[in-house]
C-alpha positions in Angstrom: 0.0 0.0 0.0 1.3 3.5 -0.8 1.5 6.1 1.9 -0.9 8.9 1.2 1.9 11.4 2.1 4.4 10.1 -0.4 4.0 13.2 -2.5 2.5 16.2 -0.8 2.7 18.7 -3.7 0.1 18.8 -6.4 1.0 15.9 -8.7 -0.2 17.5 -11.9 1.1 21.1 -11.5 -0.5 23.4 -14.1 -2.8 20.7 -15.4 -6.6 21.1 -15.3 -8.3 19.4 -12.4 -10.1 16.4 -13.8 -13.2 14.8 -12.1 -13.9 11.2 -12.9 -17.0 9.7 -11.5 -16.7 6.4 -9.6 -19.2 3.7 -8.7 -21.0 4.4 -5.5 -21.2 1.6 -2.9 -23.7 1.1 -0.1 -24.7 4.3 1.5 -23.1 6.4 -1.2 -19.6 5.6 -0.2 -16.7 5.2 -2.6 -15.9 2.1 -4.6 -12.8 1.1 -2.5 -14.3 -0.5 0.5 -16.1 2.6 1.9 -13.2 5.0 1.2 -14.7 8.4 0.6 -12.9 11.0 -1.5 -13.1 14.8 -0.9 -16.0 16.4 -2.6 -17.8 13.2 -3.4 -21.1 14.7 -2.5 -20.7 17.3 -5.1 -20.2 14.8 -8.0 -23.0 13.3 -10.2 -24.5 10.2 -8.6 -24.9 8.3 -11.8 -23.8 4.6 -11.6 -20.5 4.0 -13.4 -18.9 0.6 -13.8 -15.6 0.4 -12.0 -13.9 -0.7 -15.2 -15.1 2.5 -16.8 -13.6 4.6 -14.1 -10.3 2.7 -14.4 -10.2 3.3 -18.1 -10.9 7.0 -17.7 -8.2 7.3 -15.1 -5.8 5.3 -17.4 -6.5 7.7 -20.3 -5.9 10.7 -18.1 -2.7 9.3 -16.7 -1.4 8.4 -20.2 -2.2 12.0 -21.4 -0.3 13.4 -18.4 2.7 11.1 -19.1 2.9 12.0 -22.8 2.4 15.7 -22.0 5.1 15.7 -19.4 2.8 16.6 -16.5 3.9 13.5 -14.7 7.7 13.9 -14.6 10.3 11.2 -15.2 12.0 10.1 -12.0 9.2 11.5 -9.8 7.2 9.2 -7.4 3.5 9.6 -7.3 1.1 8.2 -4.7 -2.2 6.6 -5.7 -4.1 8.2 -2.8 -2.8 11.7 -3.8 -3.5 11.1 -7.5 -6.9 9.8 -6.5 -7.7 12.9 -4.6 -6.6 14.9 -7.6 -9.0 13.0 -9.9 -11.8 12.9 -7.3 -11.8 9.1 -7.0 -10.6 6.6 -4.5 -7.0 5.2 -4.7 -8.2 1.9 -6.1 -8.8 2.7 -9.8 -5.7 4.9 -9.8 -3.6 2.0 -8.4 -5.2 -0.4 -11.0 -4.4 2.1 -13.8 -0.9 2.5 -12.6 -0.4 -1.3 -12.6 -1.4 -1.3 -16.2 1.1 1.5 -17.0 3.8 -0.5 -15.1 3.2 -3.4 -17.5 3.6 -1.0 -20.4 7.0 0.2 -19.0 5.8 3.7 -18.3 6.1 3.6 -14.5 7.6 1.2 -11.9 6.3 0.2 -8.5 8.1 1.8 -5.5 7.1 -0.3 -2.5 5.3 1.6 0.3 5.5 4.8 -1.7 3.7 4.6 -5.0 4.9 4.6 -8.7 7.9 6.2 -10.2 7.8 7.5 -13.8 10.4 5.6 -15.7 13.3 7.5 -17.2 13.6 6.5 -20.9 16.7 7.3 -23.0 16.8 8.3 -26.7 18.4 4.9 -27.3 15.5 3.0 -25.8 13.0 4.9 -27.9 15.1 4.5 -31.0 15.1 0.7 -30.4 11.4 0.7 -30.1 11.1 2.7 -33.4 13.4 0.1 -35.0 11.2 -2.8 -33.9 8.1 -0.9 -35.1 9.7 -0.5 -38.5 10.5 -4.2 -38.7 6.8 -4.9 -38.2 5.0 -2.1 -39.9 7.1 -1.3 -43.0 6.6 -4.6 -44.7 2.9 -4.6 -44.0 2.4 -1.1 -45.3 4.3 -1.9 -48.5 2.2 -4.9 -49.1 -1.0 -2.9 -48.5 0.2 -0.3 -50.9 0.1 -2.8 -53.7 -3.3 -4.3 -52.8 -5.6 -1.7 -51.2 -7.6 0.4 -53.6 -7.2 4.2 -53.6 -10.7 4.8 -52.3 -10.0 3.0 -49.0 -6.8 5.1 -48.5 -8.8 8.3 -49.1 -11.2 7.3 -46.3 -8.2 7.6 -43.8 -7.8 11.3 -44.7 -9.8 12.6 -41.6 -7.4 10.6 -39.3 -4.4 12.2 -41.0 -6.0 15.6 -40.7 -6.5 15.0 -36.9 -2.7 14.5 -36.5 -2.1 17.8 -38.5 -4.5 19.7 -36.2 -3.1 18.3 -33.0 0.5 19.1 -34.2 -0.4 22.6 -35.1 -1.8 23.2 -31.6 1.3 21.6 -30.0 -1.0 19.3 -28.1 1.3 16.3 -27.3 -1.4 14.1 -25.7 -3.9 14.7 -28.4 -1.2 14.1 -31.1 -0.2 10.8 -29.5 -3.8 9.6 -29.6 -4.3 10.8 -33.2 -1.0 9.3 -34.3 -1.9 5.9 -32.8 -5.4 6.0 -34.4 -3.9 6.8 -37.9 -1.3 4.0 -37.7 -3.8 1.6 -36.3 -6.3 2.3 -39.1 -3.6 1.7 -41.7 -2.6 -1.7 -40.2 -6.2 -2.7 -39.7 -6.5 -2.9 -43.5 -4.4 -6.0 -43.3 -7.1 -7.8 -41.3 -4.7 -9.2 -38.8 -5.9 -8.2 -35.3 -2.9 -9.7 -33.5 -0.7 -7.5 -35.7 -2.7 -4.4 -34.8 -2.6 -5.2 -31.1 1.2 -5.8 -31.0 1.9 -2.7 -33.1 -0.3 -0.6 -30.9 1.5 -1.7 -27.8 4.9 -0.9 -29.3 3.6 2.5 -30.6 2.4 3.5 -27.1 5.7 2.5 -25.5 7.5 4.7 -28.0 5.5 7.7 -27.0 6.6 8.0 -23.4 8.7 11.2 -22.6 12.5 11.3 -22.8 14.7 11.6 -19.7 15.0 15.3 -20.3 11.5 15.9 -18.9 8.4 17.5 -20.4 8.6 17.4 -24.2 7.4 21.0 -24.6 9.7 21.8 -27.5 8.6 19.1 -29.9 6.0 21.0 -31.8 8.1 21.3 -34.9 8.8 17.5 -34.8 5.0 16.9 -34.5 4.2 19.1 -37.5 6.8 17.3 -39.6 5.6 13.9 -38.5 2.0 14.8 -39.3 3.0 16.2 -42.7 4.5 12.8 -43.5 1.1 11.2 -42.8 -0.5 13.4 -45.4 2.3 12.8 -47.9 2.1 9.0 -47.3 -1.7 9.0 -47.9 -1.3 11.0 -51.1 1.3 8.5 -52.4 -0.9 5.6 -51.4 -3.9 7.0 -53.2 -1.7 7.5 -56.3 -0.3 4.0 -55.8 3.2 5.3 -56.2 5.1 2.4 -54.5 8.6 4.0 -54.7 7.4 7.1 -52.9 5.5 5.1 -50.4 8.5 2.9 -49.6 10.7 6.0 -49.1 8.2 7.8 -46.9 7.4 4.8 -44.7 11.1 4.0 -44.0 11.9 7.7 -43.3 8.8 8.0 -41.0 10.3 5.4 -38.7 14.1 5.9 -39.0 13.8 9.6 -38.6 11.7 9.4 -35.4 14.7 9.3 -33.0 17.7 9.5 -35.3 
């Protein structure tokens, strides 16, 4: 169990306070064995499945990690984060366990969870593995998928361009995964999509240097490659597709 006082300062400094509803137990108490969080009486009383709360917390924590609001090397307590989100510690702890399995955080006994420090080399290795999986599939799809199906992916590419222009790291990460996932889904191999999505998510955690506030130009360039790739796929220009796909991965972390 983490000690509630493991981190006294606000764990999401500068981030908007998010309220996530939790499932009420008997007598209107919290989901975690009667634990009641501050302000619970002020929140909507609608019944929400515990898994839904966990998923909402997981999404919020992932966004905070990608955006650099949860800082590499820092230890965060589930009770303190739970208070921040307006839920009990239980769904936060469950979400953090999922993030630990993804390599984003590590368990610190009796304290909480430490955000893992990732080096450029680690992220580069992940980009290399992604390329080994995704490049051959994309090149095969380029030869077999009709232009109309590629054109249908344009809104997803547009979403990455919009998020990049706003410099919104968390939104860009989500849009980027959606775009790549939709491309690979055309192959019809669900196992491939799942494995690639896990690798993609792992490659998006922040570098050791802390919040990735200066990466807007990189995001804009990355999003532009999505648009150029789609144009080449619609035109069925295999040579251009091959060049763009390989550059998209090898250029990610040098």
